[in-house]
mmCIF file of the C-alpha atoms, coordinates in Angstrom:
data_MODEL
# 
_entry.id   MODEL 
# 
loop_
_atom_site.group_PDB 
_atom_site.id 
_atom_site.type_symbol 
_atom_site.label_atom_id 
_atom_site.label_alt_id 
_atom_site.label_comp_id 
_atom_site.label_asym_id 
_atom_site.label_entity_id 
_atom_site.label_seq_id 
_atom_site.pdbx_PDB_ins_code 
_atom_site.Cartn_x 
_atom_site.Cartn_y 
_atom_site.Cartn_z 
_atom_site.occupancy 
_atom_site.B_iso_or_equiv 
_atom_site.pdbx_formal_charge 
_atom_site.auth_seq_id 
_atom_site.auth_comp_id 
_atom_site.auth_asym_id 
_atom_site.auth_atom_id 
_atom_site.pdbx_PDB_model_num 
ATOM 1   C CA . MET A 1 1   ? 121.785 100.874 103.377 1.00 0.00 ? 1   MET A CA 1 
ATOM 2   C CA . ALA A 1 2   ? 119.188 98.455  104.669 1.00 0.00 ? 2   ALA A CA 1 
ATOM 3   C CA . ILE A 1 3   ? 118.306 95.405  102.599 1.00 0.00 ? 3   ILE A CA 1 
ATOM 4   C CA . PHE A 1 4   ? 114.754 94.622  101.484 1.00 0.00 ? 4   PHE A CA 1 
ATOM 5   C CA . ARG A 1 5   ? 113.765 90.956  101.641 1.00 0.00 ? 5   ARG A CA 1 
ATOM 6   C CA . THR A 1 6   ? 111.005 89.037  99.913  1.00 0.00 ? 6   THR A CA 1 
ATOM 7   C CA . THR A 1 7   ? 110.339 85.425  98.909  1.00 0.00 ? 7   THR A CA 1 
ATOM 8   C CA . ARG A 1 8   ? 109.382 83.565  95.755  1.00 0.00 ? 8   ARG A CA 1 
ATOM 9   C CA . ARG A 1 9   ? 108.003 80.031  95.510  1.00 0.00 ? 9   ARG A CA 1 
ATOM 10  C CA . ILE A 1 10  ? 109.149 78.281  92.345  1.00 0.00 ? 10  ILE A CA 1 
ATOM 11  C CA . GLU A 1 11  ? 106.221 77.179  90.220  1.00 0.00 ? 11  GLU A CA 1 
ATOM 12  C CA . PHE A 1 12  ? 106.241 74.287  87.766  1.00 0.00 ? 12  PHE A CA 1 
ATOM 13  C CA . GLY A 1 13  ? 106.095 76.741  84.837  1.00 0.00 ? 13  GLY A CA 1 
ATOM 14  C CA . ASP A 1 14  ? 109.340 78.346  86.050  1.00 0.00 ? 14  ASP A CA 1 
ATOM 15  C CA . THR A 1 15  ? 111.283 75.149  85.379  1.00 0.00 ? 15  THR A CA 1 
ATOM 16  C CA . ASP A 1 16  ? 112.830 73.713  82.217  1.00 0.00 ? 16  ASP A CA 1 
ATOM 17  C CA . MET A 1 17  ? 113.060 70.148  80.862  1.00 0.00 ? 17  MET A CA 1 
ATOM 18  C CA . ALA A 1 18  ? 115.832 69.388  83.357  1.00 0.00 ? 18  ALA A CA 1 
ATOM 19  C CA . GLY A 1 19  ? 113.488 70.289  86.231  1.00 0.00 ? 19  GLY A CA 1 
ATOM 20  C CA . ILE A 1 20  ? 115.438 73.373  87.296  1.00 0.00 ? 20  ILE A CA 1 
ATOM 21  C CA . VAL A 1 21  ? 114.509 77.052  87.045  1.00 0.00 ? 21  VAL A CA 1 
ATOM 22  C CA . HIS A 1 22  ? 115.173 78.284  83.521  1.00 0.00 ? 22  HIS A CA 1 
ATOM 23  C CA . PHE A 1 23  ? 117.884 80.952  83.667  1.00 0.00 ? 23  PHE A CA 1 
ATOM 24  C CA . ALA A 1 24  ? 115.743 83.655  82.040  1.00 0.00 ? 24  ALA A CA 1 
ATOM 25  C CA . ASN A 1 25  ? 113.191 83.466  84.857  1.00 0.00 ? 25  ASN A CA 1 
ATOM 26  C CA . PHE A 1 26  ? 115.672 84.967  87.304  1.00 0.00 ? 26  PHE A CA 1 
ATOM 27  C CA . PHE A 1 27  ? 115.319 88.242  85.385  1.00 0.00 ? 27  PHE A CA 1 
ATOM 28  C CA . ARG A 1 28  ? 111.541 88.149  85.958  1.00 0.00 ? 28  ARG A CA 1 
ATOM 29  C CA . PHE A 1 29  ? 112.164 87.352  89.631  1.00 0.00 ? 29  PHE A CA 1 
ATOM 30  C CA . MET A 1 30  ? 114.505 90.346  89.923  1.00 0.00 ? 30  MET A CA 1 
ATOM 31  C CA . GLU A 1 31  ? 111.925 92.638  88.339  1.00 0.00 ? 31  GLU A CA 1 
ATOM 32  C CA . SER A 1 32  ? 109.210 91.368  90.676  1.00 0.00 ? 32  SER A CA 1 
ATOM 33  C CA . ALA A 1 33  ? 111.455 91.836  93.736  1.00 0.00 ? 33  ALA A CA 1 
ATOM 34  C CA . GLU A 1 34  ? 112.413 95.335  92.560  1.00 0.00 ? 34  GLU A CA 1 
ATOM 35  C CA . CYS A 1 35  ? 108.736 96.269  92.215  1.00 0.00 ? 35  CYS A CA 1 
ATOM 36  C CA . ALA A 1 36  ? 107.998 94.932  95.727  1.00 0.00 ? 36  ALA A CA 1 
ATOM 37  C CA . PHE A 1 37  ? 110.952 96.933  97.064  1.00 0.00 ? 37  PHE A CA 1 
ATOM 38  C CA . LEU A 1 38  ? 109.677 100.106 95.398  1.00 0.00 ? 38  LEU A CA 1 
ATOM 39  C CA . ARG A 1 39  ? 106.061 99.515  96.544  1.00 0.00 ? 39  ARG A CA 1 
ATOM 40  C CA . SER A 1 40  ? 107.352 99.262  100.137 1.00 0.00 ? 40  SER A CA 1 
ATOM 41  C CA . ARG A 1 41  ? 108.402 102.899 99.705  1.00 0.00 ? 41  ARG A CA 1 
ATOM 42  C CA . GLY A 1 42  ? 105.297 104.111 97.842  1.00 0.00 ? 42  GLY A CA 1 
ATOM 43  C CA . LEU A 1 43  ? 107.224 104.164 94.548  1.00 0.00 ? 43  LEU A CA 1 
ATOM 44  C CA . SER A 1 44  ? 107.111 102.341 91.222  1.00 0.00 ? 44  SER A CA 1 
ATOM 45  C CA . VAL A 1 45  ? 109.098 101.914 88.016  1.00 0.00 ? 45  VAL A CA 1 
ATOM 46  C CA . LYS A 1 46  ? 106.319 103.830 86.240  1.00 0.00 ? 46  LYS A CA 1 
ATOM 47  C CA . LEU A 1 47  ? 104.313 106.566 87.915  1.00 0.00 ? 47  LEU A CA 1 
ATOM 48  C CA . ASP A 1 48  ? 103.240 110.190 87.856  1.00 0.00 ? 48  ASP A CA 1 
ATOM 49  C CA . TRP A 1 49  ? 105.580 112.089 90.154  1.00 0.00 ? 49  TRP A CA 1 
ATOM 50  C CA . GLU A 1 50  ? 105.368 115.824 90.800  1.00 0.00 ? 50  GLU A CA 1 
ATOM 51  C CA . GLY A 1 51  ? 103.983 116.538 87.327  1.00 0.00 ? 51  GLY A CA 1 
ATOM 52  C CA . LEU A 1 52  ? 106.344 114.168 85.521  1.00 0.00 ? 52  LEU A CA 1 
ATOM 53  C CA . ALA A 1 53  ? 105.476 110.836 83.929  1.00 0.00 ? 53  ALA A CA 1 
ATOM 54  C CA . LEU A 1 54  ? 108.452 108.896 85.277  1.00 0.00 ? 54  LEU A CA 1 
ATOM 55  C CA . GLY A 1 55  ? 109.695 105.609 83.915  1.00 0.00 ? 55  GLY A CA 1 
ATOM 56  C CA . PHE A 1 56  ? 112.812 103.595 84.724  1.00 0.00 ? 56  PHE A CA 1 
ATOM 57  C CA . PRO A 1 57  ? 113.804 101.516 81.695  1.00 0.00 ? 57  PRO A CA 1 
ATOM 58  C CA . ARG A 1 58  ? 116.552 98.971  82.207  1.00 0.00 ? 58  ARG A CA 1 
ATOM 59  C CA . VAL A 1 59  ? 119.897 99.617  80.558  1.00 0.00 ? 59  VAL A CA 1 
ATOM 60  C CA . SER A 1 60  ? 121.807 96.659  82.009  1.00 0.00 ? 60  SER A CA 1 
ATOM 61  C CA . ALA A 1 61  ? 120.928 93.334  83.622  1.00 0.00 ? 61  ALA A CA 1 
ATOM 62  C CA . THR A 1 62  ? 123.168 90.457  84.692  1.00 0.00 ? 62  THR A CA 1 
ATOM 63  C CA . CYS A 1 63  ? 122.774 87.270  86.685  1.00 0.00 ? 63  CYS A CA 1 
ATOM 64  C CA . ASP A 1 64  ? 125.327 84.723  87.874  1.00 0.00 ? 64  ASP A CA 1 
ATOM 65  C CA . TYR A 1 65  ? 124.080 81.255  88.758  1.00 0.00 ? 65  TYR A CA 1 
ATOM 66  C CA . VAL A 1 66  ? 125.646 79.234  91.564  1.00 0.00 ? 66  VAL A CA 1 
ATOM 67  C CA . SER A 1 67  ? 123.266 76.392  92.381  1.00 0.00 ? 67  SER A CA 1 
ATOM 68  C CA . PRO A 1 68  ? 120.019 75.112  90.816  1.00 0.00 ? 68  PRO A CA 1 
ATOM 69  C CA . ALA A 1 69  ? 116.543 75.907  92.124  1.00 0.00 ? 69  ALA A CA 1 
ATOM 70  C CA . ARG A 1 70  ? 113.664 73.489  91.557  1.00 0.00 ? 70  ARG A CA 1 
ATOM 71  C CA . PHE A 1 71  ? 109.868 73.282  91.618  1.00 0.00 ? 71  PHE A CA 1 
ATOM 72  C CA . GLU A 1 72  ? 108.378 74.129  95.048  1.00 0.00 ? 72  GLU A CA 1 
ATOM 73  C CA . ASP A 1 73  ? 111.636 75.650  96.362  1.00 0.00 ? 73  ASP A CA 1 
ATOM 74  C CA . VAL A 1 74  ? 111.107 78.872  98.281  1.00 0.00 ? 74  VAL A CA 1 
ATOM 75  C CA . LEU A 1 75  ? 113.787 81.412  97.463  1.00 0.00 ? 75  LEU A CA 1 
ATOM 76  C CA . ASP A 1 76  ? 114.702 84.248  99.791  1.00 0.00 ? 76  ASP A CA 1 
ATOM 77  C CA . ILE A 1 77  ? 115.449 87.311  97.671  1.00 0.00 ? 77  ILE A CA 1 
ATOM 78  C CA . SER A 1 78  ? 117.451 90.254  98.984  1.00 0.00 ? 78  SER A CA 1 
ATOM 79  C CA . VAL A 1 79  ? 117.320 93.605  97.195  1.00 0.00 ? 79  VAL A CA 1 
ATOM 80  C CA . SER A 1 80  ? 119.788 96.402  97.842  1.00 0.00 ? 80  SER A CA 1 
ATOM 81  C CA . ILE A 1 81  ? 120.818 99.594  96.140  1.00 0.00 ? 81  ILE A CA 1 
ATOM 82  C CA . GLU A 1 82  ? 124.375 99.063  94.972  1.00 0.00 ? 82  GLU A CA 1 
ATOM 83  C CA . ARG A 1 83  ? 124.780 102.457 93.357  1.00 0.00 ? 83  ARG A CA 1 
ATOM 84  C CA . ILE A 1 84  ? 122.689 105.540 92.794  1.00 0.00 ? 84  ILE A CA 1 
ATOM 85  C CA . GLY A 1 85  ? 123.881 108.143 90.344  1.00 0.00 ? 85  GLY A CA 1 
ATOM 86  C CA . MET A 1 86  ? 122.424 111.403 89.131  1.00 0.00 ? 86  MET A CA 1 
ATOM 87  C CA . LYS A 1 87  ? 120.103 109.642 86.636  1.00 0.00 ? 87  LYS A CA 1 
ATOM 88  C CA . SER A 1 88  ? 120.472 105.917 87.315  1.00 0.00 ? 88  SER A CA 1 
ATOM 89  C CA . VAL A 1 89  ? 120.106 103.339 90.044  1.00 0.00 ? 89  VAL A CA 1 
ATOM 90  C CA . THR A 1 90  ? 121.718 99.899  90.218  1.00 0.00 ? 90  THR A CA 1 
ATOM 91  C CA . TYR A 1 91  ? 120.004 97.241  92.318  1.00 0.00 ? 91  TYR A CA 1 
ATOM 92  C CA . GLY A 1 92  ? 121.735 94.137  93.616  1.00 0.00 ? 92  GLY A CA 1 
ATOM 93  C CA . PHE A 1 93  ? 119.828 90.883  94.098  1.00 0.00 ? 93  PHE A CA 1 
ATOM 94  C CA . GLU A 1 94  ? 120.771 87.736  95.984  1.00 0.00 ? 94  GLU A CA 1 
ATOM 95  C CA . PHE A 1 95  ? 118.762 84.508  95.829  1.00 0.00 ? 95  PHE A CA 1 
ATOM 96  C CA . ASN A 1 96  ? 119.111 81.959  98.639  1.00 0.00 ? 96  ASN A CA 1 
ATOM 97  C CA . ARG A 1 97  ? 117.361 78.718  99.566  1.00 0.00 ? 97  ARG A CA 1 
ATOM 98  C CA . ASP A 1 98  ? 117.755 77.653  103.194 1.00 0.00 ? 98  ASP A CA 1 
ATOM 99  C CA . GLY A 1 99  ? 120.931 79.721  103.435 1.00 0.00 ? 99  GLY A CA 1 
ATOM 100 C CA . VAL A 1 100 ? 122.432 78.296  100.221 1.00 0.00 ? 100 VAL A CA 1 
ATOM 101 C CA . LEU A 1 101 ? 123.326 80.855  97.557  1.00 0.00 ? 101 LEU A CA 1 
ATOM 102 C CA . ILE A 1 102 ? 121.446 80.134  94.310  1.00 0.00 ? 102 ILE A CA 1 
ATOM 103 C CA . ALA A 1 103 ? 122.184 83.243  92.215  1.00 0.00 ? 103 ALA A CA 1 
ATOM 104 C CA . ARG A 1 104 ? 123.068 86.909  92.331  1.00 0.00 ? 104 ARG A CA 1 
ATOM 105 C CA . GLY A 1 105 ? 122.231 89.625  89.859  1.00 0.00 ? 105 GLY A CA 1 
ATOM 106 C CA . LYS A 1 106 ? 122.246 93.334  89.096  1.00 0.00 ? 106 LYS A CA 1 
ATOM 107 C CA . VAL A 1 107 ? 119.867 95.606  87.237  1.00 0.00 ? 107 VAL A CA 1 
ATOM 108 C CA . THR A 1 108 ? 120.555 99.223  86.281  1.00 0.00 ? 108 THR A CA 1 
ATOM 109 C CA . SER A 1 109 ? 117.671 101.533 85.398  1.00 0.00 ? 109 SER A CA 1 
ATOM 110 C CA . VAL A 1 110 ? 117.692 105.123 84.182  1.00 0.00 ? 110 VAL A CA 1 
ATOM 111 C CA . CYS A 1 111 ? 115.161 107.734 85.290  1.00 0.00 ? 111 CYS A CA 1 
ATOM 112 C CA . CYS A 1 112 ? 113.233 109.065 82.301  1.00 0.00 ? 112 CYS A CA 1 
ATOM 113 C CA . ASP A 1 113 ? 110.442 111.499 81.613  1.00 0.00 ? 113 ASP A CA 1 
ATOM 114 C CA . VAL A 1 114 ? 107.928 109.722 79.378  1.00 0.00 ? 114 VAL A CA 1 
ATOM 115 C CA . GLY A 1 115 ? 106.298 112.252 77.056  1.00 0.00 ? 115 GLY A CA 1 
ATOM 116 C CA . ALA A 1 116 ? 102.687 112.164 75.878  1.00 0.00 ? 116 ALA A CA 1 
ATOM 117 C CA . ASP A 1 117 ? 104.035 110.817 72.566  1.00 0.00 ? 117 ASP A CA 1 
ATOM 118 C CA . LYS A 1 118 ? 105.766 107.990 74.554  1.00 0.00 ? 118 LYS A CA 1 
ATOM 119 C CA . ARG A 1 119 ? 109.179 109.427 73.716  1.00 0.00 ? 119 ARG A CA 1 
ATOM 120 C CA . ILE A 1 120 ? 111.563 109.077 76.643  1.00 0.00 ? 120 ILE A CA 1 
ATOM 121 C CA . GLU A 1 121 ? 114.280 111.433 77.829  1.00 0.00 ? 121 GLU A CA 1 
ATOM 122 C CA . SER A 1 122 ? 116.685 110.691 80.657  1.00 0.00 ? 122 SER A CA 1 
ATOM 123 C CA . ILE A 1 123 ? 116.470 113.142 83.543  1.00 0.00 ? 123 ILE A CA 1 
ATOM 124 C CA . ALA A 1 124 ? 117.951 113.525 87.009  1.00 0.00 ? 124 ALA A CA 1 
ATOM 125 C CA . ILE A 1 125 ? 116.187 111.421 89.642  1.00 0.00 ? 125 ILE A CA 1 
ATOM 126 C CA . PRO A 1 126 ? 113.924 113.905 91.479  1.00 0.00 ? 126 PRO A CA 1 
ATOM 127 C CA . GLU A 1 127 ? 115.266 114.590 94.976  1.00 0.00 ? 127 GLU A CA 1 
ATOM 128 C CA . SER A 1 128 ? 111.964 113.635 96.630  1.00 0.00 ? 128 SER A CA 1 
ATOM 129 C CA . TYR A 1 129 ? 111.954 110.284 94.784  1.00 0.00 ? 129 TYR A CA 1 
ATOM 130 C CA . ARG A 1 130 ? 115.609 109.720 95.675  1.00 0.00 ? 130 ARG A CA 1 
ATOM 131 C CA . ALA A 1 131 ? 114.908 110.425 99.367  1.00 0.00 ? 131 ALA A CA 1 
ATOM 132 C CA . ARG A 1 132 ? 112.114 107.839 99.448  1.00 0.00 ? 132 ARG A CA 1 
ATOM 133 C CA . LEU A 1 133 ? 114.208 105.355 97.524  1.00 0.00 ? 133 LEU A CA 1 
ATOM 134 C CA . LEU A 1 134 ? 117.022 105.629 100.078 1.00 0.00 ? 134 LEU A CA 1 
ATOM 135 C CA . ALA A 1 135 ? 114.764 105.477 103.164 1.00 0.00 ? 135 ALA A CA 1 
ATOM 136 C CA . ASP A 1 136 ? 115.356 102.585 105.575 1.00 0.00 ? 136 ASP A CA 1 
ATOM 137 C CA . THR A 1 137 ? 113.622 99.366  104.606 1.00 0.00 ? 137 THR A CA 1 
ATOM 138 C CA . LYS A 1 138 ? 111.067 97.771  106.867 1.00 0.00 ? 138 LYS A CA 1 
ATOM 139 C CA . ALA A 1 139 ? 111.117 93.968  106.682 1.00 0.00 ? 139 ALA A CA 1 
ATOM 140 C CA . PRO A 1 140 ? 107.835 92.503  105.364 1.00 0.00 ? 140 PRO A CA 1 
# 
């Protein structure tokens, strides 16, 4: 599976009192990178797809921190599909600065049909969505 790559410049508001990126922001960075990855394939975490109102709520998210990132750092973010099941997909993320590993994380989302009443029900990932999701990545 090809890896999608994007970048993120650390803004002052991303940092804590110690001047390093607050740990919780890595979860926002992963979500942003996931959305960029999906957009590169004409997909989204929330969209109308073949008559279904699809959503992909998160059911698990982890991040391990190796080295600090600071204001104005530019992080290279790699996104890959670590696992795709019948109803779920697990993305892997790796954050690097100038070749130095900063953090790595995982997010698992479940495919759901979102009803008109906003009630969600897990469903199998539609084959056409799955095919686009697994298509080769073009580097930005």
